C-alpha positions in Angstrom: -27.9 -31.1 -16.7 -26.7 -32.2 -13.2 -23.7 -34.4 -13.2 -22.9 -36.7 -10.3 -20.7 -39.6 -9.4 -22.6 -42.6 -8.0 -19.8 -43.3 -5.6 -19.6 -39.9 -3.8 -21.6 -38.4 -1.0 -20.8 -34.8 -2.2 -23.9 -33.9 -4.1 -25.2 -30.4 -3.7 -28.5 -29.6 -5.5 -30.6 -26.5 -5.0 -34.1 -27.9 -5.4 -36.2 -26.3 -8.1 -39.2 -28.6 -7.6 -42.0 -28.1 -5.2 -44.1 -31.3 -5.7 -43.5 -34.9 -6.8 -45.9 -37.7 -7.4 -44.6 -41.2 -6.8 -46.5 -44.1 -8.5 -46.2 -47.7 -7.3 -49.1 -50.0 -8.2 -47.8 -53.2 -6.7 -50.3 -55.1 -4.5 -47.8 -56.4 -2.0 -44.7 -55.0 -0.3 -41.3 -56.2 -1.5 -37.9 -54.6 -2.2 -39.1 -52.1 -4.8 -41.9 -50.9 -2.4 -39.4 -50.6 0.4 -37.2 -48.4 -1.8 -40.2 -46.2 -2.7 -40.9 -45.6 1.0 -37.3 -44.9 1.8 -37.2 -42.3 -1.0 -40.5 -40.6 0.0 -39.4 -40.5 3.7 -35.9 -39.2 3.0 -37.1 -36.6 0.5 -39.4 -35.3 3.2 -36.5 -35.0 5.7 -34.1 -33.4 3.2 -36.7 -31.0 1.8 -39.4 -30.4 4.5 -41.4 -28.0 2.3 -41.8 -30.5 -0.5 -45.3 -31.7 -1.3 -45.5 -35.4 -2.2 -48.1 -37.6 -3.6 -48.3 -41.4 -3.8 -50.6 -43.2 -6.3 -50.9 -46.8 -5.2 -53.1 -49.8 -5.6 -56.4 -49.7 -3.8 -56.3 -52.2 -0.9 -52.6 -52.7 -1.4 -50.0 -52.8 1.4 -48.1 -49.6 0.6 -50.4 -47.1 2.5 -49.7 -48.7 5.8 -46.0 -48.0 5.4 -46.3 -44.2 4.6 -49.2 -43.1 6.9 -46.9 -41.2 9.2 -45.0 -39.2 6.5 -45.8 -35.4 6.6 -46.9 -33.6 3.4 -47.8 -36.8 1.6 -51.2 -37.4 0.0 -52.0 -41.0 -0.8 -54.2 -41.6 -3.9 -55.5 -45.2 -4.1 -56.6 -46.5 -7.5 -57.7 -49.7 -9.0 -55.2 -49.7 -11.8 -53.1 -47.5 -14.1 -56.3 -46.1 -15.8 -57.6 -44.4 -12.7 -56.5 -41.3 -10.7 -55.4 -39.0 -13.5 -58.2 -36.4 -13.0 -57.6 -36.3 -9.3 -53.8 -35.8 -9.7 -53.9 -33.3 -12.6 -52.2 -30.0 -11.8 -51.2 -31.2 -8.3 -47.7 -32.6 -9.1 -44.9 -31.1 -11.2 -43.2 -34.5 -11.9 -44.2 -38.1 -11.8 -41.9 -40.8 -10.6 -42.8 -44.3 -11.8 -41.4 -47.0 -9.5 -42.5 -50.2 -11.3 -43.9 -51.5 -14.6 -47.6 -50.6 -14.1 -46.5 -47.2 -12.9 -44.8 -46.6 -16.2 -48.1 -47.1 -17.9 -49.8 -44.7 -15.5 -47.1 -42.0 -16.1 -47.3 -42.4 -19.9 -51.0 -42.1 -19.8 -50.8 -39.0 -17.6 -48.2 -37.5 -19.9 -50.3 -38.1 -22.9 -53.2 -36.4 -21.1 -51.5 -33.4 -19.3 -47.9 -33.4 -20.6 -46.6 -33.9 -17.0 -42.9 -34.9 -17.2 -41.9 -38.2 -15.5 -39.0 -40.4 -14.7 -38.8 -44.2 -14.5 -37.0 -46.4 -12.0 -36.3 -49.8 -13.4 -35.5 -52.5 -10.8 -35.5 -55.9 -12.6 -33.0 -57.2 -15.2 -35.6 -58.9 -17.4 -36.0 -57.5 -20.9 -38.9 -55.1 -21.4 -41.4 -56.2 -24.1 -40.7 -54.0 -27.1 -44.4 -53.0 -27.6 -45.8 -49.7 -28.9 -47.0 -48.7 -25.5 -43.7 -49.5 -23.8 -41.8 -47.7 -26.5 -44.0 -44.6 -25.9 -43.5 -44.9 -22.1 -39.7 -45.1 -22.3 -39.3 -42.6 -25.2 -41.2 -39.9 -23.5 -39.6 -40.3 -20.1 -37.3 -37.5 -19.0 -34.9 -39.9 -17.3 -34.7 -43.7 -16.8 -32.9 -44.6 -13.7 -31.7 -48.2 -13.1 -30.7 -49.7 -9.8 -27.7 -51.4 -11.3 -25.5 -51.2 -14.4 -26.8 -54.7 -15.4 -30.4 -53.3 -15.5 -29.3 -50.2 -17.5 -27.8 -52.6 -20.1 -31.1 -54.6 -20.2 -33.1 -51.4 -20.9 -30.8 -50.6 -23.9 -31.0 -54.2 -25.2 -34.9 -54.3 -24.8 -35.4 -51.5 -27.4 -32.3 -51.9 -29.5 -32.2 -49.3 -32.3 -36.0 -48.6 -32.0 -35.4 -45.9 -29.3 -32.6 -43.4 -28.8 -32.3 -43.4 -25.0 -29.0 -41.3 -25.0 -28.9 -38.8 -22.3 -31.8 -40.3 -20.4 -30.1 -43.3 -18.8 -28.5 -43.1 -15.3 -27.8 -45.6 -12.5 -28.9 -44.9 -8.9 -28.3 -47.9 -6.6 -30.9 -48.6 -3.9 -30.7 -47.1 -0.5 -30.1 -48.8 2.8 -31.7 -47.9 6.2 -29.7 -49.5 9.0 -31.4 -51.5 11.7 -29.5 -53.7 14.1 -32.6 -55.5 15.4 -33.7 -56.5 18.8 -31.2 -58.6 20.7 -33.8 -60.3 22.9 -35.9 -61.4 19.9 -32.7 -62.6 18.2 -31.7 -64.6 21.2 -35.2 -66.2 21.3 -35.0 -67.1 17.6 -31.5 -68.5 18.0 -32.6 -70.7 21.0 -35.4 -72.2 19.0 -33.0 -73.0 16.1 -30.5 -74.9 18.2 -26.8 -74.8 18.7 -25.6 -75.7 15.2 -24.6 -73.3 12.5 -27.5 -71.4 11.0 -27.7 -70.8 7.2 -30.3 -68.3 6.1 -32.0 -67.1 3.0 -34.5 -64.2 2.6 -36.5 -63.8 -0.6 -39.9 -64.5 -2.4 -40.6 -68.2 -2.7 -40.3 -68.0 -6.5 -37.5 -70.3 -7.7 -37.2 -68.9 -11.2 -36.2 -65.6 -9.6 -34.6 -66.5 -6.2 -33.2 -69.9 -7.0 -34.1 -71.7 -3.8 -33.8 -75.1 -5.6 -30.2 -74.4 -6.3 -29.7 -73.9 -2.5 -31.7 -77.1 -1.7 -29.4 -79.2 -3.9 -26.4 -77.8 -2.1 -28.1 -78.5 1.3 -28.4 -82.1 0.5 -24.6 -82.3 0.5 -24.0 -79.8 3.4 -26.2 -81.9 5.8 -23.7 -84.7 5.5 -20.8 -82.5 6.4 -22.7 -80.4 9.0 -25.3 -82.7 10.6 -26.2 -80.1 13.2 -26.7 -77.2 10.7 -30.1 -75.5 10.3 -31.3 -73.9 7.1 -34.0 -71.2 7.4 -35.9 -69.6 4.5 -37.9 -66.4 5.0 -40.5 -65.2 2.5 -43.6 -66.1 0.7 -44.7 -66.9 -2.8 -46.3 -69.1 -5.3 -43.7 -71.9 -5.1 -44.1 -72.4 -1.4 -45.9 -75.7 -1.6 -43.5 -77.2 -4.1 -40.4 -76.1 -2.2 -41.7 -77.5 1.0 -42.4 -80.8 -0.7 -38.9 -80.9 -2.0 -37.5 -80.6 1.5 -39.9 -82.8 3.4 -37.2 -85.3 4.0 -34.8 -82.6 5.3 -35.8 -81.8 8.9 -32.9 -79.3 9.0 -34.8 -77.0 6.5 -37.2 -74.6 8.1 -39.7 -72.5 6.0 -40.5 -69.6 8.3 -42.7 -67.5 6.0 -42.7 -63.7 5.7 -41.3 -61.7 8.5 -41.3 -57.9 9.1 -38.5 -58.1 11.6 -35.9 -59.5 9.2 -32.9 -58.0 11.1 -33.7 -60.1 14.2 -33.5 -63.2 12.0 -30.4 -62.0 10.1 -28.6 -61.6 13.4 -29.5 -65.2 14.3 -27.7 -66.5 11.2 -24.1 -67.5 10.9 -24.2 -67.4 7.0 -26.4 -65.9 4.4 -27.0 -67.6 1.1 -28.5 -65.7 -1.9 -28.8 -68.0 -5.0 -30.9 -65.7 -7.2 -31.1 -66.7 -10.8 -31.7 -63.0 -11.7 -31.5 -60.0 -9.5 -31.7 -56.2 -10.0 -29.4 -55.4 -7.2 -30.3 -57.6 -4.1 -30.8 -54.8 -1.5 -31.3 -57.4 1.3 -27.6 -58.1 0.9 -27.0 -54.6 2.4 -29.0 -55.5 5.5 -27.0 -58.7 5.9 -23.6 -57.1 5.4 -24.6 -54.3 7.9 -25.2 -57.0 10.5 -21.8 -58.7 9.7 -23.2 -61.9 8.5 -20.9 -63.5 5.8 -22.6 -63.9 2.3 -22.5 -66.4 -0.5 -24.3 -65.1 -3.5 -24.8 -66.0 -7.2 -22.6 -64.1 -9.7 -25.5 -62.5 -11.7 -26.8 -59.1 -12.7 -26.6 -56.4 -10.0 -25.4 -58.7 -7.3 -21.9 -58.4 -8.7 -22.1 -54.6 -8.1 -22.7 -55.2 -4.3 -20.6 -58.3 -3.7 -16.9 -58.3 -4.6 -15.6 -61.9 -4.5 -13.5 -62.7 -1.5 -13.6 -59.1 -0.3 -17.1 -58.6 1.2 -18.6 -61.9 0.1 -18.2 -65.1 -2.0 -19.8 -65.4 -5.5 -20.7 -68.7 -7.1 -21.6 -69.6 -10.7 -25.3 -68.8 -11.2 -27.4 -72.0 -11.0 -24.5 -74.2 -10.1 -25.4 -76.0 -6.9 -22.0 -77.8 -6.8 -20.1 -74.5 -7.0 -22.4 -73.1 -4.2 -21.7 -76.1 -2.0 -17.9 -75.7 -2.6 -18.0 -72.0 -1.8 -20.1 -72.5 1.4 -17.6 -75.2 2.5 -14.7 -72.9 1.8 -16.3 -70.1 3.9 -17.2 -72.4 6.8 -13.6 -73.6 7.1 -11.8 -70.2 6.7 -12.1 -67.8 9.7 -9.7 -65.3 8.2 -11.9 -65.0 5.1 -15.0 -64.5 7.3 -13.3 -61.8 9.3 -12.1 -60.0 6.2 -15.5 -60.1 4.6 -17.1 -58.6 7.7 -14.6 -55.8 7.9 -14.9 -54.8 4.3 -18.7 -54.9 4.5 -18.8 -51.6 6.4 -17.1 -49.7 3.6 -19.6 -51.0 1.0 -22.6 -50.1 3.1 -21.6 -46.4 3.3 -22.2 -46.0 -0.4 -25.9 -46.7 0.0 -26.9 -43.9 2.4 -30.6 -42.9 2.0 -29.6 -39.2 2.0 -27.4 -39.8 -1.0 -30.2 -41.7 -2.6 -32.6 -38.8 -2.1 -30.2 -36.1 -3.4 -29.4 -38.0 -6.5 -33.1 -38.1 -7.3 -33.5 -34.4 -6.4 -30.8 -33.7 -8.9 -32.9 -35.4 -11.6 -36.1 -33.7 -10.5 -34.3 -30.3 -10.6 -33.0 -30.9 -14.2 -36.5 -31.7 -15.3 -38.0 -28.5 -13.8 -35.2 -26.4 -15.3 -35.8 -27.9 -18.7 -39.5 -27.3 -18.4 -38.9 -23.7 -17.4 -36.5 -23.1 -20.3 -39.1 -24.4 -22.8 -41.8 -22.1 -21.6 
């Protein structure tokens, strides 16, 4: 089995695999879909002869983001029950990138014995059902994007499954983008001269915790009357969240944006109050662009943000602690400068090439095992 340290760039793997099928059945395009695209794109650059497939939801958003990738065949399906006959014999390994994809991979394995790996991105416990037990039990590897998620997988199945030797952690990748300075200048001009506090995430409070930030804002506007607070994203709580802030003209709900780097560069501070978070890969974009971060101390966030080194952490769900941490950061220029300086070192650990090579190591192990069993 290939061994590697998640904190090193020195991974050398001779690829034994020739074809990979990625499965992501999400309808929209969020962090997990972005990581799927980064992996497919980087694998193609690292291994140009590799044939790749992508099984995705019909009429979903993913195909638009991969249409320029060579040697990639996109198979659009209605749900996890479809596409198996079309895919049979065309891919050596299946890589399931989200929950419905696990079901697809398990079904395909039951039909054709194709080996598969699972990437788990969310810290919520997995329902310990017969189907999920089969899916995780028959996977060759289960990769989590943080140690917190790895622990949640173990806890989900308890003693019902022996996952020893299957579990690994591969943090998300980061592709740098500085943004467009002219667009950033335009955005900043529209926001005014006061400090800009930003948040990016789905408008789903039980996940992203926007209400915690709103409670802190009610105190911050008294201290910083010229401050502006911008929220980027979309989601089911949009109407409720806007209603909660209708008496706060300083709060701007800007919706979903493709050019997030342009908005990040218009921010003076970034606030990430997630109640639960697999890793929080948007934090990498923010640190890359040297915007100071205040984030909740939960799940995988604590593997990205080291308190008072490259960001500040506040108690999850505690709006008063969030208010205090923001106030501390605003007043301490030395702290801000230290956080910006340390951010560059953290970012280097999330290179997409390292991300692709770690997965290549897993794929190679699978193929070597299959060949040994023949």
